C-alpha positions in Angstrom: 12.6 38.4 -6.4 13.8 36.8 -3.1 13.9 33.1 -4.4 13.8 31.8 -1.2 10.7 33.6 0.1 9.3 32.8 -3.6 9.7 29.3 -3.0 8.6 29.0 0.7 5.4 30.8 -0.6 4.7 28.7 -3.4 5.1 25.2 -1.4 2.8 26.3 1.4 0.1 27.8 -0.8 0.2 24.1 -2.4 0.7 22.3 1.0 -2.6 24.8 2.6 -4.8 24.9 -0.7 -5.2 28.8 -0.1 -3.2 31.6 -0.4 -4.9 33.3 2.7 -4.4 30.3 4.9 -0.6 30.2 3.5 -0.2 33.8 4.7 -1.4 33.1 7.8 1.4 30.1 8.2 4.0 32.2 7.2 2.9 35.6 9.4 2.6 37.8 6.2 0.3 39.4 4.3 -2.0 37.5 1.5 -1.1 39.9 -1.1 3.0 38.9 -0.3 2.0 35.2 -0.7 0.3 36.3 -4.0 3.1 38.7 -5.4 5.7 36.0 -4.5 4.2 33.4 -6.4 3.6 35.4 -9.2 7.5 36.6 -9.5 7.9 32.9 -9.5 5.9 32.0 -12.3 7.2 35.2 -14.0 10.9 34.2 -13.0 10.1 30.6 -14.7 7.8 32.3 -17.6 5.3 29.0 -16.7 1.8 29.1 -15.0 2.2 26.9 -11.5 -1.0 27.1 -10.3 -4.5 27.4 -11.7 -6.6 29.6 -9.9 -10.6 29.7 -9.7 -13.0 31.6 -7.3 -13.4 27.9 -5.4 -10.1 26.1 -5.7 -6.4 26.1 -6.7 -4.7 23.5 -8.6 -1.4 22.5 -9.7 -0.4 22.6 -13.7 1.5 19.7 -15.1 4.9 21.9 -14.8 3.8 22.8 -11.0 3.4 19.3 -10.1 6.8 18.8 -11.1 8.3 21.9 -10.0 6.5 21.5 -6.7 7.9 18.0 -5.9 11.5 19.6 -6.6 11.0 22.3 -4.8 9.9 20.5 -1.3 13.0 18.7 -1.7 15.0 21.8 -2.1 13.7 23.1 1.2 13.8 20.0 2.7 17.4 19.6 2.2 17.8 23.5 3.0 16.4 22.8 6.5 18.3 19.7 6.7 21.8 21.5 6.1 20.6 24.4 8.8 20.5 22.2 11.1 23.3 20.3 11.0 25.3 23.5 10.8 23.5 24.3 14.1 24.4 21.3 15.8 27.7 21.8 15.3 27.5 24.8 17.5 26.1 22.7 20.3 27.6 19.1 19.8 31.3 18.7 19.2 31.4 17.1 15.6 33.3 17.7 12.6 37.3 17.7 11.8 39.4 20.1 13.6 42.5 21.5 11.9 44.7 22.8 14.7 48.5 23.6 14.5 50.8 23.3 17.3 55.1 23.6 17.9 56.8 20.5 17.7 57.8 19.4 21.1 55.2 20.5 22.7 52.7 18.9 20.1 54.4 15.6 20.9 55.1 15.3 24.8 51.7 17.4 25.7 49.3 18.1 23.3 48.9 14.5 22.0 47.8 12.8 24.8 45.3 15.5 25.2 43.9 14.8 22.0 43.8 11.4 22.4 41.7 12.0 25.9 39.4 14.4 24.0 38.9 11.9 21.1 37.7 9.3 23.7 35.3 11.3 25.1 34.1 12.9 21.8 34.5 10.3 19.0 32.5 12.7 16.5 35.1 14.8 16.2 38.6 14.1 14.0 41.7 15.9 14.2 44.1 17.4 11.4 47.2 18.2 13.0 50.2 20.3 11.9 53.0 20.7 14.0 55.9 23.2 13.2 57.8 25.7 15.0 57.4 28.3 12.2 54.6 31.2 12.8 51.9 29.5 10.8 49.0 31.9 9.5 46.2 30.1 10.7 43.7 32.3 8.7 45.3 32.1 5.5 46.3 28.6 5.8 42.5 27.5 7.3 43.1 26.6 10.6 40.6 26.2 13.4 42.8 26.5 16.3 46.7 27.0 17.2 48.6 26.7 20.3 50.8 28.9 21.0 53.6 29.4 23.5 54.3 33.4 24.1 53.2 35.6 21.5 50.0 35.3 19.8 51.2 36.6 16.5 48.4 38.9 14.6 46.7 41.4 17.1 43.6 40.1 14.7 43.6 37.0 16.2 41.7 36.0 20.0 43.9 34.1 22.7 42.7 32.3 25.8 45.5 31.3 28.0 45.1 27.2 28.8 48.2 26.9 31.0 51.9 28.3 31.5 55.3 27.7 31.3 59.0 29.0 32.8 62.0 28.9 31.1 64.7 27.0 33.3 68.4 27.4 33.1 69.6 23.8 32.7 73.3 21.7 32.7 74.4 18.1 32.4 76.3 17.0 35.7 78.9 16.3 33.9 79.6 19.8 32.1 79.2 21.0 35.8 82.0 19.0 36.9 84.2 20.0 33.8 83.3 23.9 33.9 81.7 24.4 37.4 78.4 25.6 38.5 77.3 29.5 37.7 76.1 31.2 40.4 74.7 34.5 38.8 73.5 35.2 35.3 76.5 37.2 34.8 78.9 34.4 34.8 77.2 32.7 32.5 79.2 35.1 30.1 82.1 32.6 30.2 80.6 29.5 29.8 79.3 27.4 27.0 75.7 28.5 26.0 73.4 26.8 23.4 71.2 29.7 22.0 67.5 29.2 20.7 67.5 31.1 17.7 63.4 31.7 18.0 64.1 33.4 21.6 62.9 36.9 20.9 66.3 38.3 22.6 68.2 35.5 20.9 71.6 35.6 22.8 70.4 37.8 25.6 69.3 36.0 28.2 67.4 38.0 30.9 66.7 37.3 34.5 65.3 38.9 37.4 66.4 38.5 41.5 64.5 38.1 44.6 64.7 41.9 44.9 62.9 42.5 41.5 66.1 43.7 39.7 66.7 42.7 36.2 70.3 40.8 35.3 70.6 40.4 31.8 74.1 38.5 30.0 75.2 38.3 26.5 75.9 34.4 26.1 77.5 32.5 23.2 78.4 29.0 22.7 79.2 26.1 20.4 75.5 25.7 19.2 72.3 27.0 18.4 69.1 25.7 16.9 65.5 26.7 16.3 64.3 23.8 18.6 64.9 23.3 22.5 64.1 19.7 22.4 67.7 19.5 20.2 69.4 22.0 22.2 68.2 20.1 25.4 69.3 17.0 24.1 72.8 18.8 23.6 72.7 20.2 27.2 72.0 16.7 28.1 74.9 15.2 26.5 77.1 17.9 28.4 77.9 20.3 25.5 76.9 23.6 27.3 73.9 25.5 29.3 70.6 25.8 28.1 67.5 28.0 28.8 64.5 25.8 27.9 60.8 25.7 28.7 60.0 23.4 31.7 57.8 21.3 29.4 61.0 20.4 27.8 63.5 19.6 30.5 61.0 18.3 33.4 61.8 14.9 32.5 65.6 15.6 32.1 65.7 17.1 35.5 63.6 14.4 37.4 65.8 11.6 35.1 68.9 13.6 36.7 70.0 13.9 33.1 69.9 17.9 33.6 70.2 20.1 36.9 68.4 23.6 37.5 70.8 26.6 38.0 70.5 29.6 39.3 67.8 28.9 42.0 67.7 32.8 43.0 66.9 34.0 39.7 63.5 34.1 37.6 61.0 36.0 35.8 57.4 35.5 35.7 55.9 32.4 33.9 54.9 32.9 30.4 51.4 32.0 28.7 50.1 29.1 26.3 47.7 30.1 24.4 44.9 28.6 22.4 44.7 31.0 19.5 41.8 31.1 17.0 40.2 33.9 14.5 37.0 35.0 15.7 35.1 35.0 19.3 31.9 35.0 16.5 30.2 32.0 15.8 32.5 29.6 17.6 32.2 25.8 16.8 31.5 23.3 19.4 34.1 21.5 18.7 36.7 24.6 19.0 34.9 25.8 22.2 34.9 22.3 24.2 38.5 21.6 22.9 39.9 24.5 24.5 37.9 24.2 27.7 39.3 21.0 27.7 42.9 21.8 27.2 42.7 24.6 29.8 41.3 22.4 32.3 43.9 20.0 31.6 46.7 21.9 31.6 45.5 24.3 34.8 47.9 22.1 37.0 50.5 21.0 34.3 52.5 18.0 35.0 55.6 19.9 34.0 55.9 22.6 36.4 58.5 22.2 38.1 59.6 23.9 42.0 59.0 28.0 42.3 63.2 27.9 42.9 63.7 27.1 39.2 64.5 29.7 37.0 61.8 31.7 34.9 61.8 33.4 31.4 62.5 36.0 29.8 60.0 38.7 29.0 58.1 37.5 25.6 58.3 33.7 25.3 59.6 32.3 22.4 57.3 29.4 20.2 58.5 26.1 20.5 
């Protein structure tokens, strides 16, 4: 027995006062409605309706059950309406994860702006440089720099970033300015542990030729902001995303190096589990980010160096 169909048929028969009229409203045969009601009575082991050739009436048990049945169906309609509304109007809690530095510097202002426009949306945010499993850990969305992780996930590019080779003016005054990637092998370099090639830095010149150099130095870290701070303090040369180093370059704390070498910009992706039944809160937020980051405030001039192949998550 389909309990939902049985409850619906019973409620409609009582509302219409007739099996035939109930069948007409439901778009099924009279025999089908009669069978659903009979199955319900058999399931409950109680008579719900008194039937005569002239009229139908509720038994005492039927009266009590009908009141609960109507309320149950109304609650179900309300629940379905609420869920459908979330696919049309942004509302509810959006759980997302993002790398620490990008999250604090760029995602936080974006969330504040989106929240002001959509007050029915709240956020639960986890900032982490680890590879979060958004499916197993129940996240709606991840903002990732470079690779998206599992091929089962869906990604939409919302922006781009470049890696920039930088050093402090104080470091360059002491050790000189490298003019080619090969010269980096004689310098103190600060290595990001999550870079796909780690201590092998790759560049491309204006003619498209690749230049790879093995680097080493006094510090390595899993956080780009830490390495940038060390570079700004004069400890060595760092290869970091423009969204981290741009403010330091603008302030004169860091100088971009190797202007004649670069590689294509890498993606910043909004990553989510499935294209199917994407909620309005997620869809609207991704659209908002794509518009906001289309012309990012962290972008440097085209003369800056750019990232190697597969970008790290930061």
